[in-house]
ROSEMAR-400835 format. One line per 2 residues: number of its first residue (from 1); their letters; for each residue x, y, z of N, C-alpha, C. Coordinates in steps of 0.001 Angstrom, whole numbers, plus 500000, padded with zeros to 6 digits. Each point is the difference from the previous one (the first is absolute). Example, Ala and Ser with C-alpha at 12.3 -4.5 7.8 and 13.67 -1.06 7.14 Angstrom:
% residues 2
1	AS	513190/494310/507800/499110/501190/500000/500900/501200/500000 ~ 499650/501050/499280/500820/501190/500060/499230/501090/500730
END
This chain:
% residues 366
1	MT	500835/498786/500000/499165/501214/500000/500861/501252/500000 ~ 501149/499938/500687/500893/501157/500025/500505/500335/498608
3	FF	500303/498933/499232/500498/500233/498640/498931/500666/499150 ~ 498727/499577/500194/498909/500567/499212/499835/501485/500273
5	LF	500151/500403/501234/499839/501406/500346/501217/500825/499598 ~ 501167/499371/500039/501237/500729/499746/500148/500331/498515
7	TP	499742/499022/499165/500257/500187/498579/499150/501085/499355 ~ 498650/500011/500175/499213/501068/499372/500383/501395/500439
9	VH	500415/500146/501267/500366/501333/500473/501196/500530/499219 ~ 501025/499153/499843/501179/500449/499246/499672/500163/498522
11	FL	499119/499137/499498/499599/500124/498604/499257/501307/499744 ~ 499135/500387/500923/499267/501260/499873/500952/501189/500053
13	CL	501000/499920/500874/500978/501094/500079/500735/500164/498670 ~ 500343/498866/499382/500670/500085/498701/499090/500626/498960
15	LI	498710/499638/500037/499053/500561/499033/499846/501503/500170 ~ 500051/500446/501245/499790/501418/500264/501205/500830/499587
17	FL	501200/499512/500338/501184/500848/499827/500702/499809/498658 ~ 499954/498792/499425/500708/499806/498747/499425/500802/498842
19	PV	498647/500026/499826/499493/500807/498894/500342/501471/500122 ~ 500024/500512/501231/500316/501407/500197/501433/500296/499594
21	SS	500942/499112/500406/501397/500245/499672/500256/499870/498506 ~ 499355/498991/499353/500235/499811/498574/499444/501150/499197
23	TS	498819/500478/500358/499421/501096/499245/500735/501298/500232 ~ 500582/500186/501174/500734/501234/500249/501252/500055/499139
25	EV	500595/498823/499699/501162/499986/499128/499612/500441/498595 ~ 498876/499495/499543/499566/500385/498663/499641/501469/499961
27	NS	499390/500474/501092/499580/501397/500044/501189/500937/499977 ~ 501101/499614/500668/501167/500864/500038/500646/500140/498628
29	SN	499857/498960/499170/500615/500076/498682/499062/500568/498958 ~ 498702/499728/500147/499060/500432/498960/498605/500033/500567
31	NT	499466/501195/500236/498664/500128/500563/498936/499449/499074 ~ 500187/500203/498711/498982/499559/499063/499879/498486/499982
33	TI	501138/499315/500160/499980/498542/499956/499158/499414/501105 ~ 500174/500479/501227/499251/499439/501125/498513/500240/499819
35	LK	499609/501171/499504/498579/500296/499890/499376/499301/498803 ~ 500793/499684/499034/499452/499266/498871/499586/498603/500429
37	KG	500572/499515/501089/499667/498680/500506/499175/500104/501275 ~ 499493/501161/500286/499308/500200/501265/498532/499671/499962
39	RI	499331/500247/501138/498613/499659/500174/499060/501009/499371 ~ 500482/501177/499714/499158/501075/499496/500665/500639/498784
41	FP	499239/500834/499313/500592/500765/498906/500806/501150/500578 ~ 501262/500201/499534/500830/501081/500531/499483/501356/499548
43	LI	499852/500887/500944/499493/501343/499726/501152/500988/500140 ~ 500405/500603/498880/501101/500961/499972/499463/501316/499463
45	NN	500085/501044/500840/499444/501316/499639/498533/499895/499580 ~ 499259/499206/500767/498560/499790/499759/499701/499397/498632
47	SI	500962/499296/499415/499797/499360/498701/500520/498571/500055 ~ 499472/499161/499109/500489/498632/499869/500476/499795/498576
49	QE	500882/499006/499822/500587/499762/498689/498962/499428/499041 ~ 500311/500067/498702/499066/499585/498957/499620/498526/500129
51	EY	500972/499146/500308/499709/498571/500105/499023/499712/501135 ~ 500055/500795/501062/499075/499808/501113/498618/500558/499672
53	KE	499949/501022/499149/498706/500548/499578/499177/498937/499277 ~ 500673/499205/499150/499294/498943/499281/499461/498954/500969
55	QM	500800/499639/500993/499531/499024/500984/498857/500554/500844 ~ 500106/501267/500351/498966/500628/500831/498639/499995/499309
57	QS	500008/500123/498669/498758/500074/499240/499657/498678/499306 ~ 500707/498919/500304/499761/498725/499324/498674/499385/500447
59	YS	499443/499145/499126/498735/499341/500320/500138/499050/501191 ~ 501179/499400/500148/500213/499111/501151/499829/500748/501314
61	FT	500397/501263/499987/499951/500803/501217/498632/500650/500191 ~ 499396/500444/498904/498750/500758/500109/498745/499160/499782
63	LV	500165/498716/499636/498837/499146/499781/500070/498713/500822 ~ 501091/499253/499910/500110/498722/500711/499999/500226/501514
65	VP	500796/500955/500462/500100/500259/501443/498652/500391/500611 ~ 499266/500977/499431/498713/500347/500609/498954/498894/499881
67	LL	500055/499191/498931/499049/498904/499870/500216/498946/501089 ~ 501254/499702/500299/500291/499065/501093/499477/500536/501327
69	CF	500229/501288/500238/499494/500614/501234/498476/499985/500041 ~ 499365/500212/498851/498538/500010/499949/499428/498633/500361
71	FA	500549/498932/499422/499494/498656/500295/500244/499634/501463 ~ 501152/500392/500536/500274/499737/501415/498995/500734/500886
73	FF	499695/501241/499649/499022/500785/500760/498603/499402/499863 ~ 499613/499613/498784/498663/499468/499731/499762/498686/500744
75	IG	501024/499160/500087/499862/498710/500684/500236/500138/501495 ~ 501030/500762/500365/500437/500034/501393/499103/500793/500933
77	LP	499421/501105/499519/499202/500849/500899/498768/499283/500549 ~ 499125/499410/499180/498829/499329/500571/500344/498794/500863
79	TN	501010/499216/499592/500353/498820/500792/500579/500390/501355 ~ 500800/501046/500045/500563/500432/501280/498961/500688/500878
81	LL	499059/500735/499389/498912/500592/500794/499133/498914/500618 ~ 499693/498955/499231/499242/498868/500540/500772/499306/501117
83	AL	501299/499800/499776/500830/499352/501022/500047/500832/501274 ~ 500152/501320/499863/500055/500863/501182/498672/499978/500749
85	WV	498882/499998/499270/498679/499953/500635/499821/498704/500781 ~ 500408/498876/499406/499882/498709/500687/500911/499949/501219
87	LL	501243/500486/499846/500955/499939/501110/499580/500893/501165 ~ 499459/501182/499698/499647/500945/501064/498686/499656/500684
89	LR	499018/499538/499237/498647/499880/500534/499525/498564/500206 ~ 500679/499032/499389/499474/498640/500041/500889/498999/500734
91	TK	501291/500253/500051/500920/499010/500550/500402/500346/501429 ~ 500478/498971/500707/500533/500213/501343/501341/500712/499899
93	KL	500277/500829/500988/501246/500780/499986/501137/499165/500590 ~ 500453/499035/499209/501126/499155/500364/501306/500697/499615
95	PS	501146/499524/500504/501283/500620/499632/500231/500045/498482 ~ 499672/498903/499314/500192/499985/498544/499055/500974/499313
97	TI	498790/500156/500540/499020/500905/499406/500485/501444/500057 ~ 500637/500381/501093/500513/501372/500138/501039/500288/498934
99	LL	500880/499038/499733/501009/500191/498952/499356/500067/498620 ~ 498974/499178/499776/499316/500024/498707/499291/501324/499765
101	IN	499439/500587/501054/499350/501307/499881/501008/501058/499580 ~ 501180/499979/500615/501030/500986/499641/500510/499794/498580
103	LT	500110/498747/499573/500419/499731/498628/498957/500520/499010 ~ 498729/499828/500330/498932/500494/499128/500032/501522/499899
105	IC	500240/500675/501122/500063/501471/499975/501175/500465/499145 ~ 501152/499325/500115/501150/500338/499140/499642/499859/498531
107	DL	499337/498901/499661/499620/499774/498604/499018/501053/499510 ~ 499035/500354/500842/499002/500988/499592/500627/501380/499798
109	LL	500923/500391/500873/500661/501294/499841/500817/500045/498713 ~ 500641/498881/499659/500743/499941/498742/499047/500089/498816
111	LL	498889/499263/500064/499050/499983/498888/499345/501363/499794 ~ 499776/500734/501088/499304/501285/499890/500831/501081/499306
113	VL	501319/499831/499943/500818/500992/499281/500201/499620/498542 ~ 499588/498786/499612/500196/499569/498617/499234/500846/498981
115	PF	498753/500437/500272/499311/500826/498994/500780/501245/499597 ~ 500710/500613/500937/500781/501201/499677/501209/499649/499132
117	RI	500610/498844/500265/501103/499544/499149/499484/499609/498613 ~ 498800/499425/499937/499412/499623/498713/499767/501244/499145
119	VY	499397/501025/500591/499755/501251/499267/501322/500617/499556 ~ 500978/499996/500884/501316/500574/499700/500634/499334/498785
121	HF	499986/498672/499951/500624/499299/498872/499170/500131/498732 ~ 498677/499967/500107/499158/500152/498816/500149/501390/499371
123	LG	500340/500999/500793/500217/501352/499492/501410/500197/499445 ~ 500716/498911/499769/501359/500110/499470/501013/500341/501073
125	NN	499798/499470/501223/500875/500272/501149/500007/501485/500350 ~ 498824/500577/499964/499836/501414/500345/499209/500099/501304
127	WT	500653/500478/501062/499385/500090/501326/499304/501356/500144 ~ 498710/499956/500294/499205/501230/500059/499454/500290/501395
129	FG	500457/499267/501015/499422/500124/501337/500897/500750/500985 ~ 501128/500538/499545/500877/500768/500873/501041/499139/500698
131	DP	501109/500632/500390/501098/499263/500622/499648/499411/501367 ~ 499283/500704/500899/499677/499387/501298/499242/498684/499864
133	FC	499030/499958/499080/499239/498764/499837/500828/498930/499301 ~ 500936/500400/499148/500929/499036/499406/500832/499320/501080
135	RV	500448/500759/500973/500752/499415/501120/499147/498998/500770 ~ 498741/500363/500246/499094/499119/500757/499756/498706/499241
137	VT	499695/500106/498700/499710/498823/499189/501226/499088/499914 ~ 501164/500577/499749/501225/499205/499900/500334/499347/501333
139	GL	499875/500755/501087/500299/499451/501316/499064/498876/500381 ~ 498693/500187/499787/499035/498950/500338/500193/498773/499121
141	FY	500382/500209/498751/500202/498866/499092/501142/499114/500493 ~ 501173/500585/500204/501148/499200/500424/499876/499555/501459
143	GN	499507/500889/500853/499893/499663/501420/499090/498824/500250 ~ 498816/499998/499402/499047/498915/500243/500365/498735/499245
145	MY	500701/500131/498868/500461/498806/499306/500977/499215/500879 ~ 500985/500693/500542/500978/499305/500841/499440/499713/501390
147	GS	499040/500800/500460/499339/499687/501257/499226/498693/499918 ~ 499344/499740/498858/499283/498736/499836/500967/498820/499944
149	VV	501197/500210/499452/501006/498937/499972/500431/499639/501422 ~ 500251/501008/500819/500372/499752/501400/498854/499307/500734
151	CL	498766/500389/499694/498844/499388/500637/499884/498523/499624 ~ 500267/499663/498746/499987/498597/499579/501059/499191/500751
153	AL	501156/500600/500240/501047/499314/500756/499563/499761/501443 ~ 499305/500966/500601/499522/499833/501372/498894/498949/500083
155	IA	499163/499914/498972/498985/498941/499954/500679/498638/499905 ~ 501071/499916/499218/500760/498746/499917/500596/499637/501359
157	MD	500519/500984/500736/500530/499737/501341/498898/499527/500940 ~ 498805/500587/499871/498872/499593/500841/499623/498544/499743
159	RY	499959/499589/498758/499692/498602/499671/501129/499076/500422 ~ 501227/500474/499922/501148/499206/500441/499901/499692/501495
161	VA	499694/501024/500786/499873/499798/501441/498827/499070/500316 ~ 498877/500176/499295/498800/499217/500280/500181/498516/499684
163	LV	500722/499686/498922/500091/498614/499551/501291/499302/500416 ~ 501098/500734/500068/501285/499383/500342/500236/500006/501504
165	HP	499521/501037/500692/500166/500097/501459/498630/500172/500662 ~ 499153/498976/499926/498628/500154/500509/499929/500252/501497
167	FG	500957/499478/500780/499955/500213/501448/500345/501443/500367 ~ 500901/500607/499246/500326/501395/500260/499050/500972/499331
169	AK	499108/499449/499147/499093/500874/499259/499029/500725/500913 ~ 499581/499345/501094/499031/500636/500902/500561/501281/500602
171	ML	501313/500018/500241/500620/501182/500583/500387/501015/498921 ~ 500508/499509/498866/500510/500908/498976/498888/500552/499111
173	RS	499004/499165/499692/498920/500440/499097/498870/500616/500821 ~ 500145/501262/500274/498976/500731/500751/499595/501232/499203
175	NK	498836/500528/500320/499560/501227/499329/500955/501157/500257 ~ 500585/500003/501212/500940/501064/500350/501227/499962/499094
177	NS	500557/498800/499789/501171/499883/499130/499651/500311/498543 ~ 498780/499640/499604/499575/500330/498633/499879/501510/499807
179	VY	499563/500696/501038/499942/501461/499931/501407/500573/499884 ~ 500937/499440/500754/501395/500452/499894/500536/499791/498582
181	MS	499694/498842/499408/500461/499733/498634/499330/500943/499007 ~ 498745/500329/500254/499298/500952/499132/500646/501381/500075
183	VL	500404/500404/501206/500701/501273/500163/501309/499983/499212 ~ 500687/498844/500011/501240/499869/499231/499744/500205/498507
185	VW	498900/499431/499505/499655/500159/498582/499839/501467/499649 ~ 499274/500747/500840/499731/501402/499683/501213/500883/500240
187	LV	500924/499562/500844/501270/500710/500113/500820/499838/498722 ~ 499952/498796/499413/500676/499778/498725/499382/500875/498908
189	VL	498662/500046/499967/499318/500839/499012/500405/501458/500189 ~ 500015/500455/501256/500364/501394/500276/501438/500284/499589
191	AA	500910/499068/500310/501408/500190/499637/500186/500043/498486 ~ 499167/499266/499272/500094/500020/498542/499359/501246/499401
193	VV	498974/500526/500659/499256/501138/499453/500727/501322/500236 ~ 500575/500177/501192/500556/501303/500394/501054/500519/499031
195	PL	500996/499207/499568/500995/500547/499053/499378/500482/498691 ~ 498938/499340/499557/499341/500425/498767/499162/501255/500214
197	LA	499406/500123/501187/499243/501210/500309/500907/501209/500184 ~ 501223/499757/500433/500911/501101/500337/500756/500554/498803
199	SQ	499892/499361/498839/500764/500443/498829/499065/500288/498837 ~ 500406/500938/499160/499190/500345/498838/499961/498833/499024
201	QS	498809/499679/499521/499817/498868/499101/499525/500419/498611 ~ 499440/501184/499882/499399/500441/498746/500858/501099/499369
203	YK	500327/499810/498719/500824/500970/499275/499412/500252/498614 ~ 499992/501254/499615/499547/500378/498657/501164/499845/499029
205	IA	499773/499255/498919/501045/499731/499017/500009/501119/498964 ~ 501141/500659/499851/500078/501161/499113/499854/499618/498535
207	NL	500576/498858/499585/499933/499607/498590/498884/499003/499714 ~ 499041/499869/500923/498786/499228/499788/498846/500757/500659
209	PI	498812/499981/499411/498877/500730/500609/499324/499199/501107 ~ 500795/499462/500921/499440/499184/501083/500681/500340/501319
211	TT	499339/499599/501079/500562/500072/501348/500018/498586/500560 ~ 501177/499487/500311/500124/498609/500445/499797/499886/501504
213	CH	499706/498771/500421/499873/499682/501429/500893/498819/500317 ~ 501148/500248/500591/500961/498994/500440/500695/499277/498840
215	DA	499798/500433/498782/500627/499328/498856/501243/500713/499500 ~ 500135/501272/500272/501182/500754/499592/500467/500825/501195
217	LP	501220/499723/500463/500525/500665/501197/501385/500564/499718 ~ 500396/501061/500707/501351/500552/499822/501074/498991/500362
219	IE	501190/500217/499435/501115/499073/500197/500339/499833/501476 ~ 500147/501113/500710/500428/499943/501393/498979/499256/500866
221	QH	498709/500251/499762/498963/499353/500784/500008/498492/499785 ~ 500301/499584/498788/500017/498575/499701/501164/499292/500691
223	TT	501202/500540/499848/501193/499296/500479/500150/500055/501517 ~ 499678/501131/500612/500251/500157/501440/498802/499674/500866
225	YF	498809/499918/499414/498789/499854/500799/499286/498677/499722 ~ 499626/499756/498728/499169/498849/499689/500784/498716/499813
227	LP	501274/500080/499661/500806/498784/499888/500070/499244/501318 ~ 500457/500608/501102/499999/499261/501271/498596/499696/500502
229	YF	499029/500873/499686/498628/499781/500464/499429/498709/499422 ~ 500050/499841/498672/499387/498830/499374/500821/498734/500225
231	TT	501303/500124/500137/500818/498831/500310/499664/499461/501383 ~ 499854/500892/500972/499619/499589/501350/498583/499442/500016
233	LF	499108/500632/499241/498613/499524/499935/499944/498577/499452 ~ 500780/499731/498956/500038/498648/499447/500552/498998/501023
235	SL	501069/500370/500655/500679/499068/500897/499160/499662/501227 ~ 499474/501028/500650/499316/499802/501276/498514/499702/499851
237	CF	499374/500469/498921/498548/499861/499863/499580/499011/498924 ~ 500968/499423/499291/499655/498941/499055/500835/498747/500212
239	LL	501328/500139/499954/500851/498818/500099/499884/499337/501374 ~ 500070/500779/501061/499881/499432/501343/498641/499338/500227
241	PL	498862/500640/499658/498714/499297/500116/499926/498727/499152 ~ 500614/500024/498801/500001/498801/499165/500729/498851/500687
243	LV	501141/500294/500618/500733/498969/500734/499184/499482/501187 ~ 499304/500895/500677/499147/499587/501127/498885/499085/499521
245	VL	499357/500352/498886/498910/499181/499457/500508/498621/499603 ~ 501142/499939/499316/500557/498716/499580/500341/499128/501202
247	FC	500599/500591/501026/500353/499229/501189/498758/499494/500721 ~ 499024/500889/500222/498810/499636/500781/499189/498912/499321
249	YS	499740/500144/498715/499139/499017/499336/500724/498702/499703 ~ 501311/500034/499808/500736/498745/499875/499983/499245/501321
251	AV	500094/500713/501118/499910/499356/501314/498600/499451/500255 ~ 498984/500736/499564/498618/499528/500155/499780/498711/499219
253	LH	500422/499976/498745/499833/498810/499180/500779/498823/500565 ~ 501210/500246/500476/500814/498937/500593/499316/499420/501236
255	TL	499428/500844/500839/499321/499539/501214/498770/499170/499656 ~ 499198/500458/499050/498789/499267/499630/500329/498652/499364
257	MA	501034/499962/499178/500402/498733/499387/500558/499030/501038 ~ 500748/500521/500971/500565/499142/501048/498902/499401/500873
259	DR	498937/500762/500236/498885/499510/500825/498981/499222/499186 ~ 500260/499831/498690/499110/499276/499084/498595/500590/499991
261	QR	499962/501306/500040/498717/500686/499906/499740/500401/498556 ~ 498743/500281/499729/499652/500492/498666/500539/501425/499851
263	FA	500795/500207/498976/500630/501306/499856/499654/500662/498665 ~ 498925/499546/499337/499584/500626/498740/499604/501457/500226
265	HA	499341/500260/501129/499580/501374/500316/501215/500915/500172 ~ 500998/499524/500752/501209/500796/500218/500753/500222/498686
267	IR	499972/499014/499110/500663/500150/498712/499322/501094/499176 ~ 498667/500045/500040/499277/501039/499261/500396/501390/500484
269	VT	500036/500168/501338/500378/501299/500554/501425/500362/499599 ~ 500904/499020/500089/501399/500246/499652/500148/500390/498534
271	VL	499320/499281/499128/500082/500287/498565/499446/501386/499697 ~ 498876/500361/500621/499401/501314/499754/500931/501126/500422
273	IL	500596/499874/501180/500885/501061/500473/501269/500065/499155 ~ 500495/498838/499567/501176/500011/499120/499667/500619/498644
275	IV	498761/499806/499528/499579/500645/498756/500015/501513/500167 ~ 499505/500465/501157/500007/501444/500261/501419/500541/499959
277	FV	500936/499276/500625/501378/500478/500057/500720/499825/498663 ~ 499930/498791/499442/500828/499664/498843/499422/500569/498707
279	VC	498684/499855/499804/499390/500423/498746/499687/501495/499996 ~ 499402/500489/501091/499553/501401/500028/501109/500973/500387
281	LL	500772/499673/501032/500902/500980/500593/501471/499841/499595 ~ 500437/498774/499757/501421/499776/499715/500474/500684/498712
283	PS	499250/499927/498874/500510/500632/498774/500300/501494/500144 ~ 499081/500747/500615/500226/501441/500145/501181/500284/500915
285	NI	500188/499185/501034/501114/500234/500915/501334/499607/499390 ~ 500002/498970/499151/501239/499652/499295/500386/501108/499022
287	LL	499017/500499/499245/500288/501099/499077/500415/501253/500747 ~ 499461/500179/501210/500409/501136/500823/501493/499942/500293
289	LL	500506/498812/500345/501435/499846/500257/500811/500143/498715 ~ 499489/499436/498900/500731/500095/498734/500117/501444/499520
291	HY	499016/500822/500336/500075/501417/499646/501238/500651/500609 ~ 500326/499550/501216/501121/500613/500709/501320/499280/499736
293	SK	499961/498944/499206/501224/499259/499710/500671/500589/498765 ~ 501036/499315/499515/500733/500467/498822/499456/499377/498719
295	SN	498749/499577/500037/499388/499414/498811/499924/501020/498866 ~ 500185/499513/498777/499919/500872/498835/498593/500052/499402
297	FD	499066/499327/500631/498641/499973/499480/499189/501145/500590 ~ 499126/500548/499179/499122/501059/500444/498716/499354/500518
299	LY	499815/500000/501297/498946/499194/500612/498910/500825/500661 ~ 499945/501298/499758/499036/500803/500746/498556/499655/499642
301	VP	499686/499897/498702/498626/499672/499603/499628/498585/500437 ~ 500864/498973/499815/499671/498680/500563/499815/500044/501514
303	YQ	500787/500827/500671/499822/500132/501446/498613/500540/500329 ~ 499542/501012/499267/498676/500554/500247/498903/498982/499729
305	IT	500183/499159/498979/499008/498970/499695/499936/498970/501124 ~ 501164/499535/500447/500005/499013/501094/499527/500626/501306
307	LS	500274/501285/500202/499519/500682/501204/498478/500067/499997 ~ 499413/500280/498843/498546/500013/499898/499425/498601/500185
309	FS	500691/499003/499456/499546/498619/500173/500051/499569/501464 ~ 500928/500569/500765/500125/499631/501414/498777/500399/500814
311	TF	499179/500929/499478/498790/500383/500727/498983/498867/500047 ~ 500178/498977/499156/499083/498857/500030/500159/499173/501271
313	NS	501054/500251/500780/500095/499311/501288/498817/500359/500891 ~ 499433/501201/499808/498826/500389/500780/498766/499197/499598
315	CL	499983/499478/498773/498886/499153/499563/500126/498583/500554 ~ 501230/499538/500234/500215/498649/500502/499873/499906/501517
317	DP	500191/501101/500696/499957/499952/501465/498671/499493/500548 ~ 498815/500413/499457/498746/499433/500520/499914/498482/499845
319	II	500638/499447/498944/500029/498539/499851/500836/499381/501105 ~ 501086/500691/500380/500820/499520/501121/499184/500008/501287
321	FY	499197/501053/500208/499139/500043/501183/499114/498762/500053 ~ 499478/499614/498840/499063/498882/499932/500647/498717/500510
323	YV	501279/499795/499696/500667/498783/500410/500646/500109/501378 ~ 500374/501200/500407/500671/500162/501289/499002/499883/501157
325	SK	498854/500620/499865/499044/500102/501105/498781/499123/499737 ~ 499806/498988/500840/498815/499140/499902/498740/500792/500312
327	DF	500088/500889/500972/498852/500832/500367/499608/500925/498846 ~ 501004/500532/499281/499720/500862/498849/499268/499217/498917
329	RK	500430/498767/499712/499333/499172/499000/498543/499772/500369 ~ 499773/499653/501268/498639/499712/500454/499101/501231/499870
331	KL	500468/501126/500492/499178/501213/499978/499801/500518/498570 ~ 501005/499828/499151/499856/500443/498622/498897/499225/499292
333	WE	499999/498669/500172/498958/499195/499375/498631/500318/500581 ~ 499935/500248/501299/498726/500381/500599/499482/501314/499417
335	TL	500914/500958/499824/499606/501292/499432/499507/499854/498569 ~ 500730/499198/499194/499602/499810/498602/498677/499251/499903
337	RC	499799/499003/500876/498732/499272/499975/498834/500894/500392 ~ 500229/500862/501019/498942/500917/500436/499623/500974/498878
339	SW	501030/500557/499334/499715/500943/498918/499293/499306/498845 ~ 500393/498731/499721/499359/499254/498925/498547/499694/500333
341	SD	499748/499569/501242/498621/499696/500406/499144/501259/500010 ~ 500595/501129/500418/499255/501262/500000/499612/500405/498585
343	SE	500932/499837/499070/499698/500367/498615/498940/499088/499405 ~ 500082/498691/500357/498991/499064/499506/498622/500328/500552
345	SS	499945/500291/501325/498710/500315/500622/499411/501288/499429 ~ 500862/500990/499746/499502/501250/499429/499477/499788/498589
347	SE	500685/499166/499208/499528/499721/498642/498702/499219/500021 ~ 499873/499058/500977/498754/499247/500120/498845/500908/500389
349	SR	500262/500931/500928/498936/500911/500418/499574/500905/498852 ~ 500969/500445/499173/499646/500818/498847/499164/499199/499002
351	TK	500354/498719/499812/499237/499150/499084/498570/499800/500503 ~ 499873/499771/501303/498667/499817/500571/499163/501259/499842
353	RT	500606/501155/500249/499260/501251/499860/499562/500215/498553 ~ 500855/499632/499059/499645/500143/498585/498830/499097/499634
355	LL	500057/498730/500486/498919/499070/499712/498689/500455/500611 ~ 500067/500494/501248/498786/500463/500663/499399/501196/499268
357	SK	500859/500919/499530/499486/501162/499280/499341/499585/498690 ~ 500612/499027/499302/499400/499512/498750/498659/499329/500261
359	MS	499926/499201/501087/498740/499332/500329/498910/500995/500354 ~ 500394/501046/500736/499010/501009/500387/499476/500758/498784
361	RS	500877/500274/499023/499556/500683/498801/499086/499133/499161 ~ 500320/498700/499938/499151/499089/499232/498628/499849/500654
363	DT	499951/499983/501353/498715/499901/500710/499170/501247/499762 ~ 500671/501158/499953/499284/501254/499787/499374/500027/498616
365	KA	500724/499521/498997/499469/499979/498638/498839/499023/499878 ~ 500092/498883/500737/498898/499027/499961/498746/500561/500642
END
């Protein structure tokens, strides 16, 4: 166990400090080179180069990206609202339920800023809502995305304690500890949001008739501010939670197999969470690191596409709730059955009223 804890810590330190040192070397020799491989379009004297203008106005950026966000919003908003309603009003307030409620709120806050990003991209990456609101939208987008990742890791820890250490679960799995973990989630969200709120995000492009939001930043702001910010965000809010999830669910599966218990349910939960990490979140985070590396590929537009695709993790989270919480499954089916029976009864009553009115009219004519 000591080796497991020791290695990721040193690995994270290398991830944090090595990219900074390598990029500073490139920056000292050639400022343009580092920004050509950076996360954003380089803004020099409020203008961007011709090659970046084409990318800024490309269909991949102004059509594919907003369409992905639209589908994520269209699917994720109703499912998360239903999940939040069931969790708040129908289920028992168990330790796992408290974490699921916080995960749902993170997803909803992320989804609620998507319409503004959709409008922004459909208008050709032209931000019309002012710089203060650009800061809020950008901060809530990144803050709640990584906050939900941390929340998924804490849910994995909760299941690990419940299934691998059942005797200690009575002491460790309490509502009080779940509240503490929820506070940790929102501290992570706050830590991710504040740097974005504190810096200007919206700039008017002199050689384009648009105002960008977080897509074109000055050289100094990129190298000295956002490089360490996003590297740390990746290391502590994505890679570390991913390692926690892999450890917890591998231990859960090992315990269930050793006890010869049915573990199909645990496999479903594990696969779903790995899909969220590997399919939805991993591509954008890998491209995020490649942006800061010495790669010769121009990856900004692919990064934006994968970043938009990562919002689909909010659509998968309600499915995770369904498998994680037995009480949630029960109450969800009860709610759906009640709504179905209500709709059937209302349609039957309307049919009866129609038949009675027709009979009364026929009697009157007779």
